[in-house]
C-alpha positions in Angstrom: -38.9 -10.5 -29.2 -37.4 -10.5 -32.7 -34.5 -8.4 -31.4 -33.7 -10.9 -28.6 -33.9 -13.7 -31.1 -31.5 -11.9 -33.5 -29.0 -11.3 -30.7 -29.1 -15.0 -29.7 -28.5 -16.0 -33.3 -25.5 -13.7 -33.5 -24.1 -15.2 -30.3 -24.6 -18.7 -31.6 -22.9 -18.0 -34.9 -20.0 -16.3 -33.1 -19.4 -19.2 -30.8 -19.6 -21.6 -33.7 -17.0 -19.6 -35.6 -14.6 -19.6 -32.6 -15.0 -23.3 -32.0 -14.2 -24.0 -35.7 -10.9 -22.1 -35.4 -9.8 -23.0 -31.9 -6.0 -22.7 -32.5 -6.4 -19.3 -34.2 -8.6 -18.0 -31.4 -6.1 -19.2 -28.8 -3.1 -17.6 -30.6 -5.1 -14.4 -31.1 -5.7 -14.1 -27.3 -2.0 -14.3 -26.5 -1.4 -10.5 -26.9 -4.4 -9.7 -24.7 -3.4 -12.4 -22.2 0.2 -10.9 -21.9 -1.2 -7.4 -21.6 -3.8 -8.3 -19.0 -1.4 -10.4 -17.0 1.1 -7.5 -16.9 -1.6 -4.9 -15.9 -3.2 -7.1 -13.2 0.1 -8.1 -11.7 1.2 -4.5 -11.6 -2.0 -3.4 -10.0 -1.8 -6.3 -7.4 1.8 -5.4 -6.6 0.8 -1.7 -6.2 -2.2 -2.4 -4.0 -0.2 -4.9 -1.9 2.8 -2.6 -1.4 0.4 0.4 -0.6 -1.4 -1.7 2.0 1.8 -3.1 3.4 3.4 0.4 3.7 0.2 1.9 5.1 0.0 -0.9 7.7 3.7 -0.6 8.6 3.3 3.2 9.0 0.2 2.9 11.1 2.3 2.6 14.3 3.4 6.2 13.7 -0.2 7.3 13.8 -2.2 9.1 11.1 -3.0 12.0 13.4 0.4 12.2 15.1 3.0 14.9 14.8 6.7 14.5 15.7 8.6 17.5 17.0 12.3 16.8 16.6 15.7 18.4 16.1 15.7 16.9 12.6 13.6 17.3 9.5 13.1 13.7 8.5 13.8 14.3 4.8 15.9 17.5 5.1 19.0 17.6 3.0 21.1 20.2 4.9 22.4 18.0 7.7 25.2 20.3 8.6 22.7 23.1 9.5 20.5 20.7 11.4 23.5 19.5 13.5 23.9 23.1 14.7 20.3 23.1 16.0 19.9 23.0 19.8 18.6 19.7 21.2 15.0 19.5 22.4 14.8 19.5 26.1 12.2 17.1 27.8 10.6 20.1 29.5 9.3 21.3 26.2 6.8 18.4 26.3 5.3 19.9 29.5 5.2 23.3 27.9 3.4 21.9 24.8 0.8 20.3 27.1 0.1 23.7 28.7 0.2 25.8 25.5 -1.4 23.6 22.8 -5.2 23.6 22.4 -5.3 20.9 19.7 -3.1 18.2 21.3 -4.9 15.2 22.8 -1.7 13.8 24.3 2.1 14.6 24.4 5.0 12.3 25.2 8.8 12.8 24.9 10.8 9.9 23.5 14.5 9.3 23.9 16.2 6.1 22.7 19.4 4.2 23.1 20.3 0.5 22.8 21.4 -1.9 25.6 21.6 -5.6 26.3 18.5 -7.1 28.0 18.8 -10.3 30.1 16.7 -12.6 32.2 18.5 -15.4 34.0 20.6 -17.2 31.3 18.8 -15.6 28.3 20.4 -12.4 26.9 19.5 -10.1 24.0 22.0 -7.5 22.6 21.3 -4.2 21.0 17.7 -4.0 22.1 16.1 -0.6 21.7 15.5 1.1 25.1 13.0 4.0 24.9 12.3 6.5 27.6 8.6 7.6 27.4 5.8 9.0 29.6 2.3 7.6 30.2 1.2 9.7 27.2 3.0 7.3 24.9 0.1 4.9 25.3 -2.1 7.5 23.4 0.4 9.2 21.1 1.7 6.0 19.6 -1.5 4.0 19.8 0.3 1.4 21.8 -1.7 -1.7 22.6 -0.9 -3.8 25.7 -1.3 -7.5 25.1 -0.5 -8.6 28.6 -0.4 -6.6 31.9 -0.6 -2.8 31.9 1.3 0.4 31.0 3.1 2.3 33.6 1.2 5.0 35.5 1.7 8.8 35.9 3.0 8.2 39.5 5.5 5.7 38.3 6.7 8.2 35.7 6.9 11.1 38.2 8.7 8.9 40.8 11.2 7.5 38.2 10.2 3.9 39.0 12.2 1.1 37.5 9.3 -0.6 35.7 9.3 -1.7 32.1 6.9 -2.6 29.3 8.6 -5.0 26.8 8.0 -5.8 23.2 6.5 -9.1 22.1 9.7 -10.3 20.6 11.6 -9.6 23.8 8.9 -11.4 25.8 9.0 -14.5 23.5 12.8 -14.8 23.5 13.4 -14.1 27.2 10.5 -15.8 28.8 10.1 -19.1 27.0 9.5 -21.1 30.2 7.7 -18.7 32.4 5.3 -15.7 32.3 7.0 -12.2 32.0 4.8 -10.2 34.4 6.4 -9.1 37.7 9.7 -10.7 36.6 12.8 -8.6 37.0 15.0 -8.2 34.0 18.4 -6.7 33.5 18.6 -3.7 31.2 22.1 -2.4 30.8 23.1 -3.5 34.3 19.9 -2.1 35.9 17.0 -4.2 37.3 13.5 -3.4 36.1 10.2 -5.0 36.9 8.1 -6.1 33.9 4.6 -4.7 34.2 3.3 -5.2 30.6 3.9 -6.7 27.2 3.2 -4.7 24.1 1.1 -6.3 21.3 2.9 -7.6 18.2 3.6 -4.9 15.7 5.5 -6.8 12.9 8.3 -5.4 10.7 8.9 -2.0 9.2 11.3 -1.6 6.3 13.0 -4.9 7.3 13.3 -3.9 11.0 11.7 -5.9 13.8 9.4 -3.4 15.5 8.8 -5.7 18.5 12.4 -5.8 19.8 12.2 -2.9 22.3 11.6 -2.0 25.9 9.8 1.1 27.3 10.8 2.7 30.6 9.7 5.9 32.3 11.4 8.9 30.8 12.9 10.2 34.1 14.3 6.7 34.8 15.8 6.7 31.3 17.6 10.0 31.9 18.8 9.0 35.4 20.0 5.5 34.5 21.2 5.8 30.9 21.7 9.3 29.3 20.7 12.9 29.8 22.1 14.4 26.5 20.5 12.2 23.9 18.2 13.7 21.3 14.7 13.9 22.5 11.7 13.7 20.1 8.3 14.9 21.3 5.3 13.1 19.9 2.0 15.0 19.8 -1.3 13.5 18.9 -4.2 15.5 17.5 -7.8 14.8 18.4 -8.5 13.8 14.8 -6.7 13.4 11.5 -8.5 16.5 10.2 -6.7 18.6 12.8 -3.2 17.4 12.0 -2.3 20.4 9.7 -3.7 22.9 12.2 -1.8 21.1 15.0 1.5 21.4 12.9 1.0 25.2 12.5 0.2 25.6 16.2 3.2 23.6 17.3 5.4 25.5 14.9 4.2 28.8 16.4 4.7 27.5 20.0 8.2 26.2 19.2 9.2 29.5 17.6 8.0 31.3 20.6 9.8 29.0 23.0 13.0 29.3 21.0 12.6 33.1 20.7 12.9 33.1 16.9 12.3 36.3 15.0 9.9 36.7 12.0 12.8 36.2 9.5 14.6 33.4 11.4 14.4 29.9 10.0 13.0 27.1 12.2 15.7 25.4 14.3 13.5 22.3 14.8 11.6 19.8 12.7 7.9 19.2 12.4 7.2 15.7 10.9 4.4 13.2 10.4 3.9 9.9 8.7 2.3 11.5 5.5 5.8 12.7 4.7 7.0 9.1 4.5 4.0 8.1 2.4 4.6 10.9 0.0 8.2 10.0 -0.4 7.2 6.4 -1.0 4.8 7.5 -3.7 7.4 9.7 -5.4 9.9 6.9 -5.4 7.6 4.3 -6.8 5.5 6.5 -9.1 7.9 6.3 -11.9 8.2 2.6 -11.6 4.5 2.1 -11.7 4.1 4.5 -14.6 6.7 2.5 -16.6 4.9 -0.7 -15.8 1.5 0.7 -16.9 3.1 2.0 -20.2 4.5 -1.4 -20.9 1.2 -3.0 -20.2 -0.6 -0.5 -22.4 1.7 -1.2 -25.3 1.1 -5.0 -24.8 -2.7 -4.4 -24.9 -2.4 -2.1 -28.0 -0.4 -4.8 -29.8 -2.9 -7.4 -28.7 -5.8 -5.2 -29.9 -4.1 -4.7 -33.3 -3.7 -8.5 -33.6 -7.4 -8.9 -32.8 -8.2 -6.4 -35.6 -6.0 -8.2 -38.1 -7.4 -11.6 -37.3 -11.0 -10.3 -37.5 -10.3 -8.8 -40.9 -9.0 -12.2 -42.1 -12.1 -13.7 -40.7 -14.3 -11.3 -42.6 -12.4 -12.1 -45.8 -12.7 -15.9 -45.3 -16.5 -15.7 -44.5 -17.4 -13.2 -47.2 -19.8 -15.7 -48.9 -21.4 -16.5 -45.6 -22.0 -12.8 -45.0 -23.5 -12.5 -48.5 -25.8 -15.4 -47.9 -27.0 -14.1 -44.6 -27.7 -10.7 -46.0 -29.5 -12.2 -49.0 -31.7 -14.1 -46.6 -32.7 -10.9 -44.8 -30.0 -10.3 -42.2 -29.7 -6.6 -41.4 -26.4 -4.7 -41.2 -26.4 -4.4 -37.4 -26.9 -8.2 -37.1 -23.8 -8.9 -39.2 -21.8 -6.2 -37.3 -23.0 -7.7 -34.0 -21.8 -11.1 -34.9 -18.2 -10.0 -35.5 -18.3 -7.6 -32.6 -19.3 -10.3 -30.1 -16.8 -12.6 -31.6 -14.0 -10.1 -31.1 -15.2 -9.3 -27.5 -15.4 -13.0 -26.6 -11.8 -13.6 -27.9 -10.5 -10.7 -25.8 -12.6 -11.7 -22.8 -11.2 -15.2 -22.9 -7.7 -13.6 -23.0 -8.7 -11.4 -20.0 -9.9 -14.4 -18.0 -6.7 -16.3 -18.8 -4.6 -13.3 -18.0 -6.3 -12.7 -14.7 -5.8 -16.3 -13.8 -2.2 -16.3 -14.7 -1.7 -13.0 -12.7 -3.4 -14.6 -9.7 -1.0 -17.6 -9.9 1.9 -15.2 -10.3 0.8 -13.0 -7.3 0.6 -16.1 -5.1 4.1 -17.1 -6.1 5.4 -13.6 -5.5 3.6 -13.1 -2.2 6.3 -14.8 -0.2 8.8 -11.9 -1.0 6.6 -9.1 -2.3 3.3 -8.2 -0.7 0.4 -8.5 -3.2 -3.3 -7.9 -3.1 -5.9 -9.0 -5.7 -9.4 -7.9 -4.8 -12.3 -9.2 -7.0 -12.9 -5.8 -8.5 -9.5 -5.9 -10.2 -10.4 -9.2 -11.9 -13.8 -7.9 -13.0 -12.2 -4.7 -14.3 -9.6 -6.6 -16.2 -12.2 -8.8 -17.9 -14.4 -5.9 -18.7 -11.5 -3.9 -20.1 -10.5 -6.8 -22.3 -14.0 -7.0 -23.7 -13.9 -3.3 -24.3 -10.7 -3.7 -26.2 -12.3 -6.4 -28.3 -15.3 -4.2 -29.1 -13.0 -1.2 -30.0 -10.6 -3.1 -32.2 -13.4 -5.3 -33.7 -15.4 -2.2 -34.7 -13.7 -1.6 -38.0 -13.8 -5.3 -39.2 -17.5 -5.6 -38.1 -18.5 -2.4 -40.0 -16.6 -3.7 -43.1 -18.5 -6.9 -42.9 -21.8 -5.1 -42.4 -21.3 -2.9 -45.5 -20.6 -5.7 -47.9 -23.0 -5.9 -50.8 -24.7 -9.3 -50.7 -24.3 -9.6 -54.5 -20.6 -8.9 -54.4 -20.2 -11.1 -51.4 -21.9 -14.1 -53.0 -19.6 -13.8 -56.0 -16.7 -14.6 -53.8 -17.9 -18.2 -53.5 
C-alpha cells in the first residue's frame, strides 16, 4: 500500500513540475515530435504502398506461374529475341504432363478499336484465352458468364468485356447479348468482368477476352503466346516451377548443358524487385527518423539535467523528510517519460493528418498498432534518456542539496 502511495505521489509531483514549466515542456517535446512524425509517416507510407502493390499484383495470382518467351527481369534481351516463340499447343501438353497444375490457359494479346453503335474506344487490349483463364487469373464475372469449353473449341465469336469497356460503351443499355465490333469483327457479349482497378498507372479494366482460337483466326497467329499455369496452392508454386522447367526443357529437346530458351515467371519476382527498389529509400527514412529521435532524446536529457539543478533544494528537502532514492529517481523518470509520451501523441496526430493529406496521391495506411507503438517507443526514449538525470538526482546528498537554497 505504501508503494502505491509513493508512486502516486511521484506522479503528482511530476505533473505539477510539468505544468509549472509549460513552455519548456512543449519546446522539449519538439525533437521527439519531429522524430515520431517522421517515423510514423514513413511506416504508414511503407504499409500503404505494400498493401497497394500487393492488391494490384493480386490479379496475377499468388500461386500462378507464367511460362513465356521472356524473363520478366532478364537483362539479355538480344538473346531472348532469338528464343523460339511459344506455340499454343504447349498449353495442351502442359495439361497432360503436369501433375501440379490446377488449370492452364494460353494468353495472346493485341490492341484493337472496340465499338458499339456510335460509341468507340481505341487501343483496347484484346486477349485470346481459353476457359481455363477463369481459374488461372482468378477472374471474377460481375455480370453474365464466361465462355464455355465448347465455345472455345468451336472458335465462337463471343466476348467477355472489362468493366471500363462496359461502362463506356453501354451507358444507355445493358451489355449482355449485345453485339460489339472488335477490329471490324462482330462479337456477342456474354459477360462483364468485375472491376480490377489500376496497376502501375494502367487501367486494368479496359480489355476484352475472346476464345483463343477465335483470336488466332481473326487477328493474329504469330504473336507471342504466354501460358499461365495455376498451382493447387501457394506452397506448391516452387515445385510447379521446377516441374514446368523440366517439361519445357523436354519439349524443347534441350541438353543438360543448354540454357533455358524460355522464361518461368511469377508475381513474387515483381514484389522482390519492388522491395529492392524501395528498400534503400525506406532505410534512409528510418535513419533520418532515428537521428531525429536521438537528437530529441539528448534534448530531453539536457532539460532534465537543468531541472535537477533548479530543483536541488526541493530534492534535498524531500530526502530530508524521508524520501528514498528510488522515489526521487521515479519522479524524474516519470516526468521525462510523460514529456516524451506527449511528444509521441502529438507526433502521431500530426502524422495522421499528414497521411490523410498525402492519401490522395500516395497510398497510406495507419493501423492503431502503429500509433500505440509510437507512443510506447516515445515513453521508452524518455525513460532511457531520463535515466542519468534521475540517478543524479537520487544520489544527491540531502545536506549538500539543502545548502543550494
